[in-house]
C-alpha positions as a Markdown table, in Angstrom:
| # | Residue | x | y | z |
|---|---|---|---|---|
| 1 | Unk | -16.0 | -14.2 | 5.8 |
| 2 | Unk | -12.7 | -11.8 | 6.8 |
| 3 | Unk | -10.4 | -9.0 | 5.7 |
| 4 | Unk | -8.9 | -6.8 | 6.5 |
| 5 | Unk | -5.7 | -3.8 | 5.4 |
| 6 | Unk | -2.8 | -2.2 | 6.2 |
| 7 | Unk | -1.7 | 0.4 | 3.5 |
| 8 | Unk | 1.4 | 1.5 | 4.3 |
| 9 | Unk | 3.3 | 4.3 | 2.9 |
| 10 | Unk | 7.1 | 4.5 | 2.9 |
| 11 | Unk | 9.3 | 7.2 | 3.4 |
| 12 | Unk | 13.4 | 8.0 | 2.8 |
| 13 | Unk | 15.5 | 7.0 | 6.2 |
| 14 | Unk | 18.5 | 7.3 | 5.0 |
| 15 | Unk | 20.4 | 9.4 | 2.3 |
| 16 | Unk | 22.9 | 5.8 | 1.8 |
| 17 | Unk | 21.3 | 4.1 | -0.5 |
| 18 | Unk | 19.0 | 6.1 | -2.8 |
| 19 | Unk | 20.4 | 5.4 | -5.7 |
| 20 | Unk | 20.0 | 9.6 | -7.3 |
| 21 | Unk | 19.6 | 13.3 | -5.6 |
| 22 | Unk | 16.0 | 12.4 | -5.8 |
| 23 | Unk | 15.4 | 10.5 | -2.8 |
| 24 | Unk | 14.3 | 7.2 | -2.2 |
| 25 | Unk | 10.1 | 6.0 | -2.2 |
| 26 | Unk | 7.7 | 3.2 | -1.3 |
| 27 | Unk | 4.4 | 1.8 | -0.3 |
| 28 | Unk | 3.2 | -1.6 | 1.5 |
| 29 | Unk | -0.4 | -3.6 | 1.3 |
| 30 | Unk | -0.4 | -5.6 | 4.0 |
| 31 | Unk | -3.9 | -8.0 | 3.5 |
| 32 | Unk | -5.4 | -10.6 | 5.8 |
| 33 | Unk | -8.0 | -12.7 | 4.4 |
| 34 | Unk | -9.8 | -15.9 | 6.1 |
| 35 | Unk | -6.3 | -16.5 | 7.9 |
| 36 | Unk | -4.2 | -15.9 | 5.4 |
| 37 | Unk | -2.3 | -13.0 | 4.4 |
| 38 | Unk | -0.1 | -10.9 | 1.9 |
| 39 | Unk | 2.6 | -8.1 | 1.5 |
| 40 | Unk | 3.1 | -6.7 | -1.3 |
| 41 | Unk | 5.9 | -3.9 | -1.5 |
| 42 | Unk | 7.0 | -1.9 | -4.2 |
| 43 | Unk | 9.7 | 0.7 | -4.0 |
| 44 | Unk | 11.5 | 3.1 | -6.1 |
| 45 | Unk | 14.7 | 4.9 | -6.4 |
| 46 | Unk | 17.2 | 2.7 | -4.7 |
| 47 | Unk | 20.8 | 1.8 | -5.3 |
| 48 | Unk | 20.7 | -2.0 | -6.9 |
| 49 | Unk | 24.1 | -3.1 | -5.8 |
| 50 | Unk | 22.7 | -3.7 | -2.1 |
| 51 | Unk | 21.2 | -6.7 | 0.3 |
| 52 | Unk | 18.2 | -5.0 | 1.4 |
| 53 | Unk | 15.9 | -6.8 | 4.0 |
| 54 | Unk | 12.5 | -6.1 | 4.6 |
| 55 | Unk | 10.8 | -6.4 | 7.9 |
| 56 | Unk | 7.5 | -6.2 | 10.0 |
| 57 | Unk | 7.8 | -4.5 | 12.9 |
| 58 | Unk | 5.5 | -4.4 | 15.9 |
| 59 | Unk | 6.1 | -2.2 | 19.2 |
| 60 | Unk | 8.6 | -4.4 | 20.7 |
| 61 | Unk | 9.2 | -7.3 | 18.0 |
| 62 | Unk | 10.2 | -7.6 | 14.3 |
| 63 | Unk | 9.4 | -10.5 | 11.8 |
| 64 | Unk | 11.7 | -10.8 | 8.4 |
| 65 | Unk | 10.0 | -10.6 | 5.0 |
| 66 | Unk | 11.4 | -14.3 | 3.3 |
| 67 | Unk | 11.6 | -13.2 | 0.4 |
| 68 | Unk | 14.9 | -10.7 | -0.9 |
| 69 | Unk | 13.6 | -7.7 | -2.7 |
| 70 | Unk | 15.7 | -7.0 | -5.7 |
| 71 | Unk | 16.8 | -3.6 | -7.8 |
| 72 | Unk | 16.8 | -2.7 | -10.8 |
| 73 | Unk | 19.0 | -0.5 | -13.4 |
| 74 | Unk | 16.2 | 2.0 | -13.1 |
| 75 | Unk | 15.8 | 1.7 | -8.8 |
| 76 | Unk | 12.5 | -0.2 | -8.5 |
| 77 | Unk | 12.1 | -3.5 | -7.0 |
| 78 | Unk | 8.6 | -5.6 | -5.6 |
| 79 | Unk | 8.6 | -8.3 | -3.8 |
| 80 | Unk | 4.7 | -10.5 | -3.4 |
| 81 | Unk | 4.9 | -12.5 | -0.2 |
| 82 | Unk | 2.6 | -14.9 | 0.8 |
| 83 | Unk | 2.3 | -16.1 | 4.6 |
| 84 | Unk | 0.7 | -17.2 | 8.2 |
| 85 | Unk | 0.5 | -14.5 | 11.1 |
| 86 | Unk | 0.5 | -17.2 | 13.3 |
| 87 | Unk | 3.7 | -18.7 | 11.8 |
| 88 | Unk | 5.3 | -15.1 | 12.2 |
| 89 | Unk | 3.5 | -14.2 | 15.6 |
| 90 | Unk | 2.7 | -11.5 | 14.7 |
| 91 | Unk | -0.9 | -10.5 | 14.4 |
| 92 | Unk | -2.0 | -7.9 | 12.0 |
| 93 | Unk | -3.3 | -5.3 | 14.5 |
| 94 | Unk | -0.5 | -5.1 | 16.0 |
| 95 | Unk | 2.0 | -3.7 | 12.9 |
| 96 | Unk | 3.1 | -0.2 | 13.8 |
| 97 | Unk | 6.4 | -0.2 | 10.8 |
| 98 | Unk | 8.0 | -2.2 | 7.7 |
| 99 | Unk | 11.0 | -1.1 | 7.3 |
| 100 | Unk | 13.5 | -2.2 | 4.2 |
| 101 | Unk | 16.7 | -2.5 | 6.2 |
| 102 | Unk | 20.4 | -2.9 | 5.0 |
| 103 | Unk | 22.5 | -3.9 | 8.3 |
| 104 | Unk | 21.2 | -1.4 | 10.3 |
| 105 | Unk | 19.7 | 0.8 | 8.6 |
| 106 | Unk | 17.2 | 2.0 | 7.0 |
| 107 | Unk | 16.9 | 3.8 | 3.8 |
| 108 | Unk | 13.0 | 3.5 | 3.9 |
| 109 | Unk | 10.0 | 3.3 | 6.1 |
| 110 | Unk | 6.6 | 3.4 | 6.4 |
| 111 | Unk | 4.8 | 3.9 | 9.8 |
| 112 | Unk | 0.8 | 3.2 | 10.5 |
| 113 | Unk | -0.3 | 5.2 | 13.3 |
| 114 | Unk | 2.9 | 7.8 | 13.6 |
| 115 | Unk | 6.4 | 7.5 | 14.3 |
| 116 | Unk | 8.0 | 5.2 | 16.8 |
| 117 | Unk | 11.7 | 4.1 | 18.7 |
| 118 | Unk | 11.5 | 1.2 | 16.4 |
| 119 | Unk | 14.8 | 0.4 | 16.0 |
| 120 | Unk | 14.5 | -1.2 | 19.7 |
| 121 | Unk | 12.1 | -4.3 | 17.8 |
| 122 | Unk | 15.4 | -5.2 | 15.8 |
| 123 | Unk | 17.3 | -6.0 | 18.9 |
| 124 | Unk | 13.9 | -7.6 | 20.8 |
| 125 | Unk | 15.0 | -11.0 | 19.7 |
| 126 | Unk | 18.7 | -12.2 | 21.2 |
| 127 | Unk | 21.6 | -12.3 | 18.5 |
| 128 | Unk | 22.0 | -16.4 | 19.2 |
| 129 | Unk | 18.4 | -17.0 | 18.2 |
| 130 | Unk | 18.3 | -17.2 | 14.0 |
| 131 | Unk | 16.6 | -14.9 | 11.9 |
| 132 | Unk | 14.9 | -15.8 | 8.9 |
| 133 | Unk | 17.0 | -14.7 | 6.0 |
| 134 | Unk | 16.5 | -15.5 | 1.7 |
| 135 | Unk | 16.7 | -18.0 | 0.2 |
| 136 | Unk | 19.5 | -17.2 | -1.7 |
| 137 | Unk | 21.8 | -16.4 | 0.7 |
| 138 | Unk | 24.4 | -19.0 | 0.1 |
| 139 | Unk | 27.2 | -20.7 | 2.2 |
| 140 | Unk | 30.5 | -21.1 | 2.0 |
| 141 | Unk | 31.3 | -25.2 | 2.3 |
| 142 | Unk | 29.0 | -25.2 | -0.2 |
| 143 | Unk | 30.3 | -26.9 | -3.7 |
| 144 | Unk | 30.8 | -24.1 | -6.7 |
| 145 | Unk | 28.0 | -26.3 | -8.8 |
| 146 | Unk | 25.9 | -25.1 | -6.4 |
| 147 | Unk | 26.8 | -21.9 | -6.4 |
| 148 | Unk | 26.6 | -21.4 | -10.4 |
| 149 | Unk | 23.2 | -23.1 | -9.6 |
| 150 | Unk | 21.8 | -20.7 | -7.1 |
| 151 | Unk | 23.6 | -18.0 | -9.2 |
| 152 | Unk | 21.4 | -19.1 | -12.4 |
| 153 | Unk | 18.3 | -19.2 | -9.9 |
| 154 | Unk | 18.6 | -15.7 | -8.6 |
| 155 | Unk | 19.0 | -14.1 | -12.4 |
| 156 | Unk | 16.4 | -16.0 | -13.3 |
| 157 | Unk | 14.0 | -14.2 | -11.1 |
| 158 | Unk | 15.7 | -11.5 | -11.0 |
| 159 | Unk | 14.1 | -11.0 | -14.7 |
| 160 | Unk | 10.5 | -12.1 | -14.3 |
| 161 | Unk | 10.8 | -9.4 | -11.4 |
| 162 | Unk | 11.6 | -7.0 | -13.6 |
| 163 | Unk | 8.9 | -7.9 | -16.2 |
| 164 | Unk | 6.4 | -7.8 | -13.3 |
| 165 | Unk | 8.2 | -4.3 | -12.4 |
| 166 | Unk | 7.4 | -2.7 | -15.8 |
| 167 | Unk | 4.4 | -3.8 | -16.3 |
| 168 | Unk | 3.4 | -2.1 | -13.0 |
| 169 | Unk | 5.6 | 1.2 | -14.1 |
| 170 | Unk | 2.8 | 3.3 | -14.6 |
| 171 | Unk | 1.9 | 2.6 | -11.1 |
| 172 | Unk | 5.0 | 2.3 | -9.5 |
| 173 | Unk | 5.9 | 6.0 | -11.2 |
| 174 | Unk | 2.8 | 7.2 | -8.5 |
| 175 | Unk | 5.0 | 6.8 | -5.4 |
| 176 | Unk | 6.5 | 10.0 | -5.3 |
| 177 | Unk | 2.9 | 11.7 | -5.2 |
| 178 | Unk | 2.8 | 9.3 | -1.8 |
| 179 | Unk | 5.3 | 10.7 | 0.1 |
| 180 | Unk | 3.8 | 14.3 | 0.3 |
| 181 | Unk | 0.9 | 12.5 | 1.6 |
| 182 | Unk | -1.7 | 14.7 | 3.6 |
| 183 | Unk | -0.5 | 18.0 | 2.9 |
| 184 | Unk | -1.9 | 21.5 | 1.5 |
| 185 | Unk | -0.1 | 20.6 | -2.0 |
| 186 | Unk | -1.6 | 16.8 | -2.6 |
| 187 | Unk | -5.4 | 17.9 | -1.9 |
| 188 | Unk | -4.7 | 20.8 | -4.2 |
| 189 | Unk | -2.9 | 18.7 | -6.4 |
| 190 | Unk | -5.9 | 16.5 | -6.4 |
| 191 | Unk | -8.5 | 19.3 | -6.9 |
| 192 | Unk | -7.1 | 20.5 | -9.4 |
| 193 | Unk | -7.6 | 18.1 | -11.8 |
| 194 | Unk | -10.6 | 18.7 | -14.1 |
| 195 | Unk | -14.0 | 18.6 | -12.1 |
| 196 | Unk | -17.0 | 16.6 | -13.3 |
| 197 | Unk | -21.0 | 16.9 | -12.6 |
| 198 | Unk | -22.0 | 13.4 | -11.9 |
| 199 | Unk | -24.7 | 14.8 | -10.5 |
| 200 | Unk | -25.6 | 18.7 | -11.7 |
| 201 | Unk | -25.0 | 21.5 | -10.2 |
| 202 | Unk | -25.3 | 20.3 | -6.2 |
| 203 | Unk | -22.0 | 23.0 | -5.4 |
| 204 | Unk | -19.8 | 20.1 | -5.5 |
| 205 | Unk | -16.4 | 20.1 | -6.9 |
| 206 | Unk | -16.3 | 16.1 | -7.7 |
| 207 | Unk | -12.9 | 14.4 | -9.1 |
| 208 | Unk | -12.5 | 10.7 | -10.5 |
| 209 | Unk | -9.4 | 8.6 | -7.7 |
| 210 | Unk | -8.3 | 6.0 | -7.0 |
| 211 | Unk | -8.7 | 4.2 | -4.0 |
| 212 | Unk | -4.8 | 4.9 | -3.0 |
| 213 | Unk | -5.6 | 8.3 | -3.1 |
| 214 | Unk | -8.2 | 8.9 | 0.0 |
| 215 | Unk | -4.4 | 8.8 | 1.5 |
| 216 | Unk | -3.6 | 12.4 | 0.0 |
| 217 | Unk | -6.8 | 13.8 | 1.9 |
| 218 | Unk | -6.5 | 13.3 | 5.4 |
| 219 | Unk | -10.1 | 13.7 | 6.3 |
| 220 | Unk | -10.1 | 10.5 | 4.0 |
| 221 | Unk | -7.4 | 8.3 | 5.8 |
| 222 | Unk | -9.6 | 6.5 | 8.0 |
| 223 | Unk | -11.4 | 5.1 | 4.6 |
| 224 | Unk | -8.7 | 3.7 | 3.0 |
| 225 | Unk | -9.3 | 0.1 | 4.6 |
| 226 | Unk | -12.7 | 0.2 | 4.5 |
| 227 | Unk | -14.0 | -3.1 | 2.8 |
| 228 | Unk | -17.2 | -1.3 | 1.5 |
| 229 | Unk | -15.2 | 1.2 | -0.5 |
| 230 | Unk | -12.8 | -1.4 | -1.2 |
| 231 | Unk | -15.2 | -3.3 | -3.2 |
| 232 | Unk | -16.8 | -0.5 | -4.8 |
| 233 | Unk | -13.3 | 0.7 | -6.2 |
| 234 | Unk | -12.8 | -3.0 | -7.3 |
| 235 | Unk | -15.4 | -3.6 | -9.1 |
| 236 | Unk | -15.6 | -0.2 | -10.8 |
| 237 | Unk | -12.2 | 1.3 | -11.1 |
| 238 | Unk | -13.1 | 4.4 | -9.4 |
| 239 | Unk | -14.1 | 6.4 | -6.6 |
| 240 | Unk | -15.6 | 9.8 | -6.4 |
| 241 | Unk | -13.9 | 12.6 | -4.3 |
| 242 | Unk | -15.8 | 15.9 | -3.6 |
| 243 | Unk | -14.8 | 19.0 | -1.7 |
| 244 | Unk | -16.8 | 22.8 | -0.6 |
| 245 | Unk | -16.6 | 25.3 | 1.4 |
| 246 | Unk | -17.3 | 23.2 | 4.4 |
| 247 | Unk | -17.0 | 19.7 | 3.8 |
| 248 | Unk | -15.5 | 16.7 | 2.4 |
| 249 | Unk | -17.4 | 14.0 | 0.1 |
| 250 | Unk | -16.9 | 10.0 | -1.1 |
| 251 | Unk | -18.8 | 8.9 | -3.5 |
| 252 | Unk | -18.5 | 4.9 | -4.0 |
| 253 | Unk | -20.0 | 3.3 | -7.2 |
| 254 | Unk | -22.3 | 0.4 | -6.7 |
| 255 | Unk | -25.7 | -1.4 | -7.6 |
| 256 | Unk | -28.7 | 0.2 | -6.2 |
| 257 | Unk | -29.8 | -2.2 | -3.8 |
| 258 | Unk | -32.4 | -2.3 | -0.5 |
| 259 | Unk | -30.9 | -4.9 | 1.2 |
| 260 | Unk | -27.2 | -3.4 | 0.3 |
| 261 | Unk | -28.2 | 0.5 | 0.9 |
| 262 | Unk | -28.4 | -1.6 | 5.0 |
| 263 | Unk | -25.3 | -2.0 | 4.5 |
| 264 | Unk | -23.7 | 1.3 | 3.4 |
| 265 | Unk | -26.0 | 3.0 | 6.3 |
| 266 | Unk | -23.8 | 1.1 | 8.7 |
| 267 | Unk | -20.5 | 2.3 | 7.1 |
| 268 | Unk | -21.7 | 6.1 | 6.9 |
| 269 | Unk | -22.7 | 6.3 | 3.8 |
| 270 | Unk | -26.4 | 7.8 | 3.7 |
| 271 | Unk | -27.0 | 9.5 | 0.8 |
| 272 | Unk | -28.2 | 7.4 | -2.4 |
| 273 | Unk | -27.3 | 9.6 | -5.8 |
| 274 | Unk | -28.1 | 8.2 | -9.6 |
| 275 | Unk | -26.1 | 10.2 | -12.4 |
| 276 | Unk | -28.5 | 12.2 | -15.1 |
| 277 | Unk | -31.2 | 12.5 | -12.6 |
| 278 | Unk | -32.4 | 8.7 | -13.2 |
| 279 | Unk | -34.2 | 7.4 | -10.6 |
| 280 | Unk | -32.6 | 5.2 | -7.7 |
| 281 | Unk | -34.5 | 2.0 | -8.6 |
| 282 | Unk | -33.2 | -1.4 | -8.1 |
| 283 | Unk | -30.0 | -2.7 | -9.8 |
| 284 | Unk | -29.3 | 0.6 | -11.6 |
| 285 | Unk | -26.0 | 2.0 | -10.6 |
| 286 | Unk | -25.5 | 4.6 | -8.3 |
| 287 | Unk | -23.5 | 6.5 | -5.9 |
| 288 | Unk | -23.3 | 5.4 | -2.1 |
| 289 | Unk | -21.9 | 9.0 | -0.5 |
| 290 | Unk | -20.9 | 9.8 | 3.1 |
| 291 | Unk | -20.2 | 13.5 | 4.2 |
| 292 | Unk | -17.3 | 13.6 | 6.3 |
C-alpha cells in the first residue's frame, strides 16, 4: 500500500479579507493513498461575504479545488475534497503551495518548502482555457426556478458544513498556534506544559502531544509525514516529545514486536522502552524512541 501526506500551514497573505484585526489562519492536509487523493482544508478568521476559491500550486501550474469554500458567521470554514492526481495533472511531489484566493489576491497561502513566486502559476494557463469552477456558480440564462433550486441546495450544503465545523471547533481553534510554527515562542509553550515521566528519571523533559504539534519544533518537521509516526498517533491518540540540554526526542507508542522493531530501526527509532520499568516482551506496550 502506497501512502504519502503533506501538511501545509496557511498564513494570512493580505488583510483585505480578514474578519477582524486578529487576522486569519488555516491549515491543509493532502493525502495520497493507492492512487486516490484527499484534501482537507480548514480556515479561521475570514470574512463570509466573499467568493473564495482554493488552488493547489506547483512551480509553474495549478489545479483548482472543485468544491466551494463556505465561511460561516464566525469566520470559519472547511473543505473535504477527493480527487485523482491524474485528473488534475499534478503529482503530490510537485505541490509547492496551497492558496485561498479571491480574484488575484491570496487571503491565505501556505508553502511546502518555502516561499516562491507563486503568482506566475496562475498565469500559466491561457485566458481562453477553461478553469474548473465550483458547481454552485450560476449562469445568467438559467430559469428562475433553477436558480431557486441551486440557492436552496447551497443553503443546505452550508448548514451541513457548519455542523461539521462545529464538531471540530476545538480543533480549528488551535490553528492560531500553527501560525507560529518553528518559533522559540511556540517551542517554549509546548515544553511548558505538564511534564510526564514514563521512563522514570531519564533526564529528559517529556510531554504528550498530537501529530500536528510536530510542526511547532523545527527539529521534528521531517517526521510530520512519516507513516510510522502517523500510525502510532492514530492507534494511541498521542505521541511523546522530549527535550534535554543537547537533543530532542520523539516517542511513538506501540506494542513491542520483534519484526516491527526492525522496521522501526530502519525509520531511525533505535531505542525501545516500556513504561514503569516493565520488561520488554512480545506484545507489551512500549515506546519506540528516536533522538533528533
